[in-house]
LOLODO-607579 format. One record per residue (C-alpha): residue in three letters; x, y, z. Coordinates in steps of 0.1 Angstrom, whole numbers, padded with zeros to 4 digits, always signed. Layout:
<sites>
ALAXYZ...
</sites>
This chain:
<sites>
MET+0112+0364-0234ILE+0115+0380-0199ASP+0078+0389-0201ALA+0069+0353-0210TYR+0091+0340-0182ARG+0075+0364-0156ARG+0041+0351-0166SER+0054+0316-0161VAL+0066+0325-0126SER+0031+0337-0118GLY+0017+0303-0128GLU+0011+0305-0165SER+0036+0281-0179GLU+0048+0291-0214LEU+0068+0280-0244VAL+0092+0302-0263THR+0110+0291-0295ILE+0139+0310-0312SER+0145+0303-0349GLY+0168+0317-0375LEU+0196+0309-0399SER+0228+0294-0385GLY+0251+0320-0370THR+0224+0345-0361GLY+0230+0343-0324LYS+0201+0320-0312SER+0221+0301-0286LEU+0239+0332-0274LEU+0205+0349-0268ALA+0192+0318-0249TYR+0222+0316-0226GLU+0221+0354-0219PHE+0185+0348-0209GLY+0196+0319-0187LYS+0218+0343-0167TYR+0186+0364-0160VAL+0167+0332-0149VAL+0194+0322-0124SER+0199+0358-0111SER+0161+0360-0104GLY+0161+0328-0084GLY+0150+0303-0111ILE+0165+0270-0122PHE+0180+0269-0157LEU+0185+0234-0173SER+0202+0233-0207GLY+0209+0206-0233LYS+0220+0205-0269PHE+0211+0180-0296ASP+0240+0169-0318GLN+0238+0157-0354LEU+0265+0131-0348GLN+0252+0119-0314GLN+0216+0111-0324GLY+0221+0075-0314LYS+0226+0083-0278PRO+0193+0079-0259PHE+0177+0112-0249SER+0211+0129-0252ALA+0200+0165-0248LEU+0173+0159-0221ALA+0196+0136-0202SER+0225+0161-0204ALA+0203+0190-0191PHE+0192+0171-0160ASP+0226+0155-0155GLN+0244+0189-0156TYR+0221+0203-0130CYS+0225+0173-0107GLY+0263+0176-0112ILE+0262+0212-0100LEU+0245+0200-0068LEU+0271+0174-0063GLN+0302+0195-0069ASN+0292+0225-0048CYS+0296+0217-0011GLU+0273+0246-0001LEU+0245+0229-0021ALA+0249+0196-0003PRO+0218+0202+0019PHE+0198+0209-0012ALA+0210+0177-0029GLN+0200+0157+0002ASN+0165+0173+0002LEU+0162+0166-0035ALA+0172+0129-0029HIS+0145+0126-0002GLN+0118+0141-0023VAL+0127+0121-0055THR+0127+0089-0035TYR+0094+0097-0018VAL+0075+0108-0049LEU+0090+0084-0075GLY+0097+0054-0054LYS+0112+0026-0075GLY+0108+0048-0106ALA+0138+0067-0094HIS+0160+0037-0105HIS+0148+0041-0141LEU+0156+0078-0142ALA+0190+0071-0126LYS+0200+0050-0156LEU+0194+0080-0178ILE+0209+0106-0154PRO+0241+0093-0138ASN+0245+0122-0115LEU+0210+0117-0101ALA+0221+0081-0092TYR+0250+0095-0072ILE+0227+0119-0054LEU+0203+0090-0046GLY+0232+0066-0037LEU+0220+0041-0063GLU+0240+0016-0083LEU+0236+0018-0121ASN+0223-0017-0127PHE+0203-0017-0159ILE+0168-0032-0159ASP+0161-0063-0179HIS+0154-0054-0215ASP+0126-0080-0216GLU+0101-0057-0199GLY+0073-0042-0219CYS+0087-0016-0244MET+0057+0007-0249ASN+0051+0008-0212ALA+0087+0016-0204GLN+0089+0045-0229ARG+0057+0061-0215ARG+0069+0054-0180LEU+0101+0073-0186GLN+0081+0103-0200TYR+0060+0102-0169LEU+0090+0100-0146LEU+0107+0130-0163CYS+0075+0150-0157ARG+0074+0141-0121LEU+0111+0149-0117VAL+0105+0185-0130GLU+0076+0188-0105VAL+0099+0175-0077ILE+0127+0200-0086SER+0103+0229-0088SER+0085+0221-0055THR+0117+0212-0036PHE+0135+0244-0044ALA+0102+0265-0047ALA+0115+0279-0080PRO+0103+0279-0116VAL+0121+0254-0138THR+0134+0266-0172LEU+0144+0239-0197PHE+0164+0251-0227LEU+0171+0227-0256ASP+0194+0238-0284ASP+0194+0227-0321LEU+0160+0211-0320GLN+0162+0204-0357TRP+0184+0174-0347ALA+0161+0161-0320ASP+0152+0124-0323PRO+0116+0112-0322ALA+0119+0097-0287SER+0132+0130-0272VAL+0104+0149-0290ALA+0078+0125-0275ALA+0093+0131-0241LEU+0094+0168-0246ASN+0057+0168-0257GLN+0048+0149-0226LEU+0067+0174-0205LEU+0048+0203-0220LEU+0015+0184-0215SER+0019+0171-0180CYS+0040+0196-0161GLY+0041+0226-0185LEU+0014+0241-0206ALA-0014+0218-0195SER-0006+0220-0158GLN-0014+0245-0131ASN+0007+0228-0105THR+0042+0233-0117GLN+0061+0265-0127PHE+0076+0254-0160PHE+0091+0274-0188PHE+0104+0259-0220LEU+0129+0276-0244GLY+0140+0259-0276CYS+0162+0270-0306TYR+0162+0256-0341ARG+0176+0264-0375GLU+0152+0280-0399GLY+0144+0259-0429GLU+0155+0226-0413ILE+0122+0216-0396ASP+0098+0205-0424ASN+0063+0192-0421LEU+0075+0157-0415HIS+0099+0166-0387PRO+0086+0151-0354LEU+0090+0186-0337ARG+0066+0203-0362GLU+0035+0189-0344VAL+0047+0202-0310ILE+0055+0237-0323CYS+0023+0240-0343ASN-0001+0223-0318ASN-0024+0251-0310ASN-0046+0230-0287LEU-0015+0221-0266LEU-0001+0256-0265ASP-0035+0273-0257GLY-0021+0306-0267ARG+0008+0305-0242SER+0036+0305-0267THR+0060+0330-0282SER+0080+0326-0314ILE+0111+0347-0319ARG+0128+0349-0353LEU+0164+0362-0355ASP+0175+0375-0389CYS+0208+0387-0402MET+0218+0422-0394ASP+0210+0450-0419GLU+0237+0474-0430ASP+0229+0500-0404THR+0229+0476-0375LEU+0261+0460-0387ASN+0277+0495-0388THR+0266+0501-0353MET+0282+0469-0342VAL+0315+0476-0360SER+0315+0512-0347GLU+0311+0500-0311THR+0336+0472-0315LEU+0364+0495-0329CYS+0354+0525-0308LEU+0349+0546-0338SER+0321+0569-0348PRO+0295+0554-0372ARG+0306+0579-0399LEU+0342+0566-0398SER+0333+0529-0396ARG+0308+0531-0424PRO+0332+0522-0453LEU+0345+0491-0435SER+0311+0479-0424SER+0298+0484-0459ILE+0325+0460-0472ILE+0319+0435-0445TYR+0281+0436-0450HIS+0284+0428-0487LYS+0307+0399-0481THR+0287+0384-0452LYS+0251+0396-0458GLY+0251+0405-0421ASN+0254+0370-0407PRO+0267+0377-0371LEU+0289+0346-0370PHE+0303+0353-0405VAL+0309+0390-0395SER+0329+0380-0363GLN+0350+0354-0380LEU+0358+0377-0410MET+0369+0405-0386LEU+0391+0381-0368LEU+0406+0369-0401LEU+0412+0405-0412SER+0429+0413-0380LYS+0451+0382-0382ASP+0461+0390-0418GLY+0469+0426-0408LEU+0442+0441-0429LEU+0425+0454-0398ARG+0449+0468-0373PRO+0454+0494-0345SER+0474+0524-0355LEU+0495+0539-0326SER+0502+0571-0345ARG+0465+0578-0352GLY+0453+0563-0319ARG+0425+0543-0337TRP+0419+0512-0358GLU+0426+0514-0395TRP+0422+0491-0425ASP+0432+0486-0461GLU+0400+0489-0481GLU+0415+0479-0515LYS+0431+0447-0502ILE+0400+0437-0483LEU+0379+0442-0514CYS+0404+0420-0533GLN+0400+0392-0508LYS+0383+0362-0525LEU+0361+0348-0498PRO+0333+0321-0501ASP+0298+0334-0498ASP+0287+0307-0474VAL+0299+0309-0438ALA+0306+0271-0437GLU+0328+0273-0467PHE+0345+0304-0453LEU+0353+0286-0420THR+0367+0256-0439HIS+0388+0279-0460SER+0401+0297-0429MET+0410+0264-0412GLU+0431+0253-0442LYS+0456+0279-0431LEU+0461+0263-0396PRO+0491+0241-0388GLU+0487+0204-0398ASP+0487+0191-0362VAL+0459+0216-0352LYS+0438+0206-0383SER+0443+0169-0375SER+0432+0174-0339LEU+0401+0194-0350CYS+0392+0167-0375VAL+0394+0140-0347LEU+0372+0161-0324SER+0347+0168-0352CYS+0340+0131-0356PHE+0325+0131-0321GLY+0302+0160-0325ALA+0299+0195-0311SER+0316+0187-0278VAL+0340+0161-0264SER+0349+0155-0228ARG+0386+0158-0218ALA+0383+0123-0204LEU+0375+0109-0238ILE+0404+0128-0253LYS+0428+0114-0227THR+0414+0079-0235LEU+0420+0084-0273GLU+0455+0097-0266ARG+0464+0065-0247ALA+0447+0041-0271LEU+0460+0057-0303ASP+0493+0069-0289GLU+0487+0104-0302ASN+0489+0138-0287PHE+0462+0164-0288ASP+0480+0193-0271SER+0475+0213-0303LEU+0438+0217-0293ASP+0449+0246-0271VAL+0460+0264-0302ALA+0425+0261-0315VAL+0412+0274-0282ALA+0435+0305-0286GLU+0422+0309-0322GLY+0386+0311-0309LEU+0376+0279-0327LEU+0371+0259-0294ASP+0359+0267-0259LYS+0375+0249-0230ALA+0352+0247-0200ASP+0336+0222-0176ASP+0361+0195-0185GLN+0350+0197-0221TYR+0363+0210-0255ARG+0334+0225-0273PHE+0334+0240-0308SER+0326+0277-0306HIS+0298+0271-0331ASP+0283+0240-0347ARG+0292+0256-0381ILE+0329+0254-0370GLN+0325+0217-0361GLU+0309+0211-0395ALA+0337+0229-0413ALA+0363+0208-0395TYR+0344+0176-0404ASN+0341+0187-0440MET+0379+0191-0443MET+0381+0153-0445LYS+0372+0133-0476VAL+0342+0110-0472LEU+0363+0078-0473ASP+0387+0092-0448ARG+0358+0100-0425CYS+0346+0064-0426HIS+0381+0051-0419PHE+0385+0074-0389HIS+0350+0066-0375PHE+0357+0029-0377LYS+0392+0032-0362TYR+0379+0053-0333GLY+0350+0029-0327MET+0371-0002-0326THR+0396+0015-0304LEU+0370+0025-0278ALA+0349-0007-0278PRO+0373-0029-0258LEU+0376-0002-0232ALA+0339+0000-0228ALA+0335-0037-0224GLY+0363-0039-0198GLU+0349-0011-0176ASP+0312-0017-0183ASP+0312+0020-0193VAL+0278+0027-0210ILE+0288+0061-0223THR+0320+0048-0239LEU+0301+0019-0254LEU+0275+0041-0270THR+0302+0065-0283ALA+0321+0036-0298VAL+0291+0021-0315ASN+0280+0054-0329GLN+0314+0058-0345LEU+0312+0023-0360ASN+0277+0030-0373LEU+0288+0063-0388ALA+0315+0044-0406GLY+0290+0018-0420PRO+0295-0018-0431GLU+0316-0007-0461ALA+0344+0003-0437VAL+0348-0033-0425GLN+0380-0048-0439ASN+0383-0079-0417LYS+0353-0103-0421SER+0355-0113-0385HIS+0347-0077-0375ASN+0312-0079-0389ALA+0299-0101-0361VAL+0319-0081-0335VAL+0302-0049-0346ALA+0268-0065-0348ASN+0273-0077-0312LEU+0283-0043-0300ASN+0251-0028-0316LEU+0231-0055-0298SER+0246-0044-0265ALA+0241-0007-0272GLY+0205-0014-0282LYS+0198-0031-0249LYS+0212-0002-0230ALA+0190+0022-0250MET+0160+0001-0242ALA+0169+0002-0206MET+0169+0040-0209SER+0134+0037-0226ASP+0146+0052-0259PHE+0132+0027-0284GLU+0139+0048-0315ALA+0176+0048-0307ALA+0174+0011-0297TYR+0158+0002-0330SER+0185+0022-0348TYR+0212+0001-0330PHE+0195-0032-0338ASP+0189-0022-0374ASN+0226-0012-0378GLY+0236-0044-0362ILE+0216-0063-0387SER+0232-0043-0416PHE+0267-0054-0404LEU+0257-0091-0406ARG+0270-0110-0436LYS+0248-0129-0461LYS+0248-0163-0444HIS+0244-0149-0409TRP+0213-0171-0400LYS+0235-0202-0404GLU+0268-0188-0391HIS+0254-0166-0362TYR+0219-0179-0355THR+0216-0168-0319LEU+0230-0133-0326SER+0207-0129-0356LEU+0176-0141-0337GLU+0182-0117-0309LEU+0188-0087-0331PHE+0157-0094-0352ASN+0135-0101-0321LEU+0145-0069-0303ALA+0143-0048-0335ALA+0107-0061-0340LYS+0100-0053-0304CYS+0112-0017-0309ALA+0094-0014-0342HIS+0061-0024-0325THR+0068+0001-0297ASN+0075+0029-0322GLY+0043+0021-0341ASP+0063+0011-0372ALA+0040-0017-0385ILE+0058-0021-0418SER+0092-0028-0402LEU+0076-0051-0377ASN+0061-0072-0405LEU+0093-0073-0425LEU+0113-0084-0394SER+0087-0109-0383GLU+0086-0125-0418GLN+0124-0132-0416VAL+0122-0146-0381LEU+0092-0169-0391ARG+0111-0180-0422GLU+0145-0186-0406SER+0137-0197-0370GLN+0146-0232-0360THR+0118-0238-0334PHE+0083-0225-0328GLU+0094-0211-0294ASP+0119-0189-0313THR+0090-0172-0331LEU+0070-0164-0299ASP+0084-0129-0295VAL+0076-0116-0329LEU+0042-0134-0328TYR+0034-0116-0296PHE+0044-0082-0310THR+0022-0089-0340THR-0009-0097-0320CYS-0004-0066-0299SER+0000-0045-0330LEU-0032-0059-0344ALA-0050-0051-0312TYR-0037-0015-0310SER-0048-0009-0346SER-0084-0019-0337LYS-0082-0053-0355LEU-0094-0070-0323HIS-0110-0100-0340GLU-0079-0108-0359SER-0057-0103-0328ILE-0079-0126-0308GLU-0079-0154-0334LYS-0042-0152-0338GLY-0037-0153-0300LEU-0059-0184-0296GLU-0040-0201-0324ILE-0006-0195-0308LEU-0018-0206-0273SER-0031-0238-0289LYS+0003-0245-0303LEU+0018-0240-0268GLY-0006-0266-0255ILE-0030-0241-0239GLU-0064-0248-0252LEU-0093-0224-0248LYS-0118-0244-0269GLY-0154-0234-0264HIS-0141-0202-0247GLY-0174-0185-0255SER-0197-0214-0246LYS-0186-0219-0209SER-0206-0197-0186MET-0190-0172-0162GLU-0206-0192-0134ALA-0189-0224-0145CYS-0155-0206-0149VAL-0157-0190-0114ARG-0169-0223-0098GLU-0140-0243-0113THR-0114-0216-0104LYS-0126-0214-0068HIS-0124-0252-0066LEU-0088-0251-0078LEU-0079-0225-0052SER-0098-0241-0024GLY-0067-0263-0016TYR-0045-0233-0010ALA-0044-0208+0018ASP-0037-0172+0011ASP-0002-0174+0024GLU+0005-0204+0001ILE-0007-0184-0029LEU+0014-0153-0019ASN+0045-0174-0014THR+0041-0195-0046ARG+0073-0198-0065ARG+0081-0174-0093MET+0074-0185-0129THR+0107-0192-0147ASN+0097-0212-0178PRO+0101-0188-0207THR+0074-0204-0227MET+0049-0201-0199ILE+0059-0165-0192MET+0052-0157-0229ALA+0019-0177-0227MET+0008-0154-0198LYS+0015-0124-0219PHE-0006-0138-0247LEU-0034-0145-0223ARG-0034-0110-0209ASN-0034-0095-0244LEU-0063-0118-0252GLU-0082-0107-0221THR-0078-0071-0229GLY-0091-0075-0265MET-0120-0098-0254MET-0132-0072-0228GLN-0142-0049-0256ILE-0159-0073-0281MET-0163-0107-0264PRO-0169-0101-0227LYS-0186-0135-0222SER-0153-0152-0231VAL-0131-0132-0207PRO-0137-0154-0176ASN-0123-0184-0194VAL-0091-0166-0200THR-0089-0154-0164GLN-0094-0190-0153LYS-0064-0201-0174ILE-0042-0173-0161ILE-0048-0185-0125GLU-0044-0222-0135LEU-0009-0214-0150SER+0000-0193-0120ILE-0008-0221-0096ASN+0009-0249-0117HIS+0039-0230-0130GLY+0045-0201-0106MET+0035-0165-0103SER+0043-0140-0131PRO+0036-0102-0133VAL+0004-0111-0151SER-0009-0133-0122PRO-0024-0104-0100VAL-0045-0095-0130GLY-0061-0130-0130PHE-0070-0128-0093VAL-0084-0093-0094HIS-0107-0102-0123LEU-0118-0134-0105GLY-0128-0112-0076SER-0147-0090-0099TYR-0166-0119-0115MET-0175-0133-0081ALA-0188-0100-0070LYS-0208-0097-0103LEU-0224-0130-0095GLY-0235-0119-0061ASP-0206-0130-0038ILE-0194-0095-0029ARG-0174-0105+0001GLY-0157-0134-0017GLY-0148-0112-0046TYR-0135-0085-0022HIS-0112-0112-0007TYR-0096-0120-0040VAL-0093-0083-0049LYS-0072-0078-0017LEU-0052-0109-0025ALA-0044-0095-0059ARG-0031-0063-0044SER-0009-0082-0021LEU+0004-0103-0050LEU+0017-0071-0067ASP+0045-0069-0042LYS+0052-0106-0042VAL+0057-0109-0079GLY+0083-0082-0078SER+0067-0060-0105ARG+0042-0032-0105GLU+0036-0036-0142SER+0000-0046-0138ALA-0008-0024-0107GLY-0029+0001-0127GLU-0052-0027-0138VAL-0054-0043-0104ILE-0062-0011-0086SER-0087+0002-0111PHE-0109-0029-0113GLY-0102-0039-0077THR-0114-0005-0064GLN-0147-0009-0083VAL-0154-0040-0062MET-0141-0024-0030ALA-0168+0003-0035TYR-0194-0024-0028ILE-0178-0030+0007GLU-0161+0002+0017PRO-0176+0037+0019LEU-0176+0053-0016GLN-0158+0085-0006ALA-0130+0064+0009SER-0124+0046-0023LEU-0118+0077-0044GLU-0081+0081-0033TYR-0073+0046-0047TYR-0078+0058-0083ASP-0050+0084-0079GLU-0027+0056-0068GLY-0039+0035-0098TYR-0034+0063-0122ALA+0001+0070-0109ALA+0010+0033-0111ALA-0004+0030-0147MET+0015+0061-0158ALA+0047+0049-0141SER+0045+0017-0161GLY+0035+0037-0192ASP+0001+0021-0196VAL-0021+0050-0208ASN-0051+0027-0213LEU-0052+0017-0176ALA-0044+0053-0166ALA-0075+0063-0186TYR-0096+0036-0168ASN-0085+0050-0134LYS-0093+0086-0144LEU-0128+0076-0157PHE-0136+0054-0128CYS-0126+0083-0105CYS-0148+0108-0123GLY-0178+0084-0122SER-0173+0076-0085SER-0170+0113-0077PHE-0203+0120-0094TYR-0220+0091-0075ALA-0204+0102-0042GLY-0220+0137-0045VAL-0190+0158-0053LYS-0201+0192-0065LEU-0212+0192-0101GLN-0188+0220-0111THR-0159+0200-0096VAL-0170+0169-0115ARG-0173+0189-0147ASP-0137+0201-0142LYS-0125+0165-0136TYR-0142+0154-0169ASP-0127+0183-0188GLU-0092+0172-0176VAL-0099+0136-0185VAL-0111+0146-0220LYS-0079+0166-0226PHE-0058+0136-0214LEU-0077+0112-0238GLU-0076+0135-0268ASP-0039+0141-0264ARG-0034+0103-0265LYS-0061+0096-0292LEU-0080+0070-0270VAL-0111+0071-0291ILE-0133+0046-0273PHE-0127+0063-0239ILE-0134+0097-0255ILE-0168+0086-0267GLN-0178+0073-0233THR-0166+0104-0216HIS-0186+0126-0240PHE-0219+0109-0230GLN-0211+0115-0193GLN-0201+0151-0200ARG-0234+0157-0217THR-0252+0145-0186ILE-0232+0169-0164PHE-0239+0198-0187LYS-0276+0191-0186LEU-0277+0189-0148ILE-0258+0221-0144GLY-0282+0238-0168THR-0258+0248-0195ASP-0264+0244-0233GLU-0228+0234-0238GLU-0222+0202-0258PRO-0192+0179-0261LYS-0172+0181-0293TYR-0186+0167-0326VAL-0184+0129-0328SER-0162+0118-0357ALA-0170+0091-0383GLU-0146+0067-0364GLU-0164+0074-0332GLN-0198+0068-0348ASN-0185+0034-0361ILE-0174+0023-0327LEU-0208+0035-0313ALA-0225+0013-0338THR-0205-0019-0331ASN-0194-0018-0294ASN-0221-0030-0270SER-0204-0015-0239VAL-0203+0019-0255LYS-0239+0016-0268THR-0252+0006-0234LEU-0237+0037-0218CYS-0249+0059-0245PHE-0286+0048-0242TYR-0284+0047-0204GLN-0272+0083-0202ARG-0300+0094-0226ALA-0326+0076-0206TYR-0313+0091-0173ILE-0316+0127-0186ASN-0350+0121-0202PHE-0362+0106-0170LEU-0350+0135-0148PHE-0367+0159-0172ARG-0398+0138-0174SER-0398+0129-0211TYR-0418+0097-0212ASP-0411+0087-0249GLY-0374+0095-0247THR-0370+0076-0214LYS-0388+0045-0226GLU-0370+0044-0260ASN-0335+0047-0245ILE-0340+0025-0215GLU-0353-0003-0237LYS-0322+0000-0260SER-0299+0001-0230LEU-0314-0030-0214ALA-0313-0048-0248CYS-0275-0042-0250ILE-0266-0049-0214GLY-0264-0086-0216ASN-0233-0086-0238THR-0212-0060-0220TRP-0187-0061-0191ALA-0182-0094-0173ASN-0167-0074-0144LEU-0187-0057-0116LEU-0184-0020-0119LEU-0198+0007-0096ALA-0218+0020-0125HIS-0238-0012-0126ALA-0254-0004-0092TYR-0263+0031-0102HIS-0276+0020-0136ALA-0297-0006-0118PHE-0310+0020-0093TYR-0322+0044-0120ALA-0334+0016-0142GLY-0356+0006-0112LEU-0369+0041-0107ILE-0377+0044-0145SER-0393+0009-0146PHE-0418+0017-0117TRP-0426+0050-0134LEU-0432+0033-0168ALA-0452+0006-0151ARG-0477+0033-0140GLU-0478+0049-0174ALA-0473+0020-0199ARG-0497-0006-0211GLU-0472-0034-0206GLU-0471-0024-0169GLN-0463-0060-0157HIS-0432-0061-0178TRP-0419-0029-0163TYR-0430-0038-0128GLN-0408-0070-0130ARG-0379-0049-0142GLY-0383-0026-0113ASN-0385-0055-0089GLN-0353-0070-0102ALA-0335-0037-0097LYS-0349-0035-0061LEU-0337-0070-0053ALA-0302-0062-0066LEU-0300-0030-0045ARG-0312-0049-0015SER-0284-0074-0020TRP-0257-0047-0023ALA-0271-0029+0007GLN-0262-0059+0028THR-0224-0053+0022SER-0224-0015+0018PRO-0254+0000+0037TRP-0238+0035+0036THR-0239+0035-0002PHE-0269+0014-0012GLU-0293+0011+0017ASN-0311+0045+0011LYS-0315+0036-0027TRP-0329+0002-0018TYR-0355+0018+0005LEU-0364+0043-0022LEU-0371+0015-0047GLU-0392-0003-0020ALA-0412+0029-0017GLU-0417+0032-0054GLU-0429-0004-0055SER-0453+0002-0026PHE-0466+0032-0043TYR-0471+0013-0075ILE-0492-0014-0057LYS-0511+0015-0039ASP-0498+0006-0004PHE-0494+0042+0005ASP-0486+0036+0042ALA-0457+0013+0033ALA-0446+0038+0007LYS-0445+0066+0033ALA-0426+0043+0057TYR-0400+0034+0031TYR-0396+0071+0020GLU-0388+0080+0056LYS-0364+0051+0059ALA-0346+0063+0028VAL-0341+0097+0042SER-0331+0084+0076SER-0306+0060+0061ALA-0290+0087+0041LYS-0288+0109+0072SER-0271+0083+0093HIS-0245+0075+0066LYS-0238+0110+0055GLY-0203+0109+0070ALA-0194+0079+0047LEU-0212+0094+0017GLY-0200+0130+0018LYS-0216+0164+0015CYS-0244+0153-0008ASN-0264+0137+0020ASN-0267+0171+0038LEU-0292+0177+0010PHE-0314+0150+0024LYS-0326+0176+0049PHE-0340+0193+0018VAL-0354+0160+0005GLU-0370+0153+0039GLY-0389+0186+0037ILE-0402+0177+0003MET-0413+0143+0016LYS-0431+0157+0046GLU-0450+0181+0023ARG-0458+0153-0002ILE-0468+0124+0020GLN-0484+0139+0051ARG-0518+0142+0037PRO-0550+0142+0057SER-0560+0109+0042ILE-0536+0086+0023ALA-0565+0064+0014ASP-0580+0092-0006ALA-0548+0093-0027VAL-0562+0067-0050ASP-0590+0089-0061SER-0572+0123-0060ASP-0541+0141-0070ALA-0526+0132-0037GLY-0514+0099-0052SER-0497+0117-0080SER-0481+0140-0055LEU-0469+0111-0034TYR-0454+0095-0065GLN-0437+0126-0076GLY-0423+0131-0041GLY-0406+0097-0042VAL-0395+0093-0077GLN-0381+0129-0080ILE-0359+0127-0049ASP-0328+0123-0069ALA-0338+0148-0096GLU-0344+0174-0069LEU-0312+0164-0052ARG-0292+0168-0085LYS-0308+0202-0091ARG-0300+0213-0056ARG-0264+0202-0061ALA-0262+0222-0093ASP-0276+0253-0076
</sites>
């Protein structure tokens, strides 16, 4: 373990797991290791999962970070460190710190924040991923702030809930095993035999791609007889020869289980069977009486048997404690004493007996087996009665003080009791309401597995006629349970809950929530056509018609939208009132979901949806979806040729993000907006925006938009002339990100771009094998097909394969009409190379006029873009002019344009980056190629071919030089 930790300190983050049977010393070993971490200058965070506290959101993770923040708060000498941490957390996480503070109360105190919970109506899936991202950033901040490696120890992983496992997996991916920027070491313990193949932790432990060889598994077994004798010998200060008879008896009764051994020796001492002898000056024992002891073979049964001998008041107190899990705060005990008018002073007797530890204002069972033994002393019906009694006792206290921890503790007790424990019928609705409140708190903490459990339990407490007797309560429980089921990817539960709401709801508006979750679920499961049809049907019922959505041209949609906005100044738009109508807010969500689906398979219909988003924003107020409408409007305008007009609306969309009071759509606004900005601003300058977009998308949990930002950044880096090896590394990082999140469409597109990089570098390496699912998408998705054929044409062109170039550019051009409605930076570069290819094919092909027209179209497009961004496109426009001149045999003009291309690139090299230094190399080639004694003779000599090669191969030579 220490070796693994030392490697972690040196930058190779590692994972260590300790497994073994209960009582073999896993936790003790981990905490002893923790002492080493702290003594060597590291940070040790520890948390423990609890079988009876699984309903509490992220209980172990939250406890680990909260304890650490608590240490910073309590120690006056650490106050400067706490202040520094507060500054760094606020600077790095911004508003995201508020969301973490809800989960980690002591962090809220460090930051000076009030614990006001966020509205539970925000996007669930996004919020859960957002929290995972924020936890990763918090680890990074702690590590960098204190310049120390962070060790996270989580005990009893066999009881980890799915949400905590997902967060742990993200920690390992983002700031642990897949990161080189943070010193992170993870240590986990779990019971052997209690993590089967279906346990959510199994995938994390066995994920070889994730662990990348940097993992260590430690298995602790029971002691053999010789080891046990050594332990007994050292404990009793006897020679091994003298202790052998006693250790042999103990071994056969305990099978060498360390917990069983220690508890048996304590029992023997208490019963006088193992005692010090003053006359002999050593320990002695009665072998015959010990052999005659009838002891259970199982340690749990043994502990239960031992506890039966305790005084009644001690047993009663231990039973109460065991109902709340492995540890209980002294504050909660004081609360129970006041509410129940009982006294728990006898707990100190249990501490003296070694059954409890009393530290850090908590009573903690010395081992979870002792807690289980105390719990099992009660009959099943008695347990239910006690759980319900404690829950109903604590619930009013939580409501009166708005105490979240007490609320969750109370509701967990009620749910452990179950509906069968209710004796007063009026209590059913009370408990259901408490579960509703607890579920909302869990959602605010982004734990939707726990939230679903609360809502599901709330539903189970409702009586048969609950839709008639408690309609509002029932509707809210079912709607929120459906929302969490969708978030958790539980399509079966989502359908069952939705069916009930659709059957029992009193109005159509009451069904909107479950209908929205259903359409989203269809989209996420790749049933885009079905999702779109359902979305259009629902919007129609809301009075929002999108008839003929595929027939209206993009030009018409943009023209009508611009006319609508012509009556409003920018300030008026920015200061438009907030949207408050719940139906319209839901309609905007449906429209955004519709837009996302149509982008993939119905791009010509998307502008009509964008138009409707803006209309509703102007007429009913701005919502978090509104900036998306404006950024796409800007993108469409730019696609139609109005670059500066589109750029204006892109900037307006970014300003709207702050005005609507939500950054929920920031990832989308930044990613698509930056693509337009690249047609105005220098390409290098736009690269940093994608980092902002990625962070915004991850902070809102939107991995799809995070992927867009990463891919756009890679493509822009390639076009901006970043070194090929650096671009390759960027793509490798992106592929890892996409594969971990199973974003298949993005993976396919990245593979094509990766293959191009490999070819340019000169390696035979190939991307991973394309699966059947990927092949199906490639066959049906026009956007993916266009990219695939373009990349093939590009490589064939650079390596002068005529047949391959012609075949693939024809296929690419055939698909391009039914792809993205947005303007992307790739469109300009695809047009540029399509132009170069077209002029080349025009020289070689029989249908030369067809290819010449294609080349001319590309040249006119580049000329248009060069007007708004000369530093990016002017040199490419001149190069296409040169190619056209060479095609029509105007060699003087060709020479002039070639020289202009070189000169333009030189003059803008500061804006374009290092790649333009290579135009010195290109200029040398051009002088060699075009400065012939007689250009006129080129028509009848090889000079014409040399001139052609000199122009058309500029970029190929440039790429080769970059690779070298």
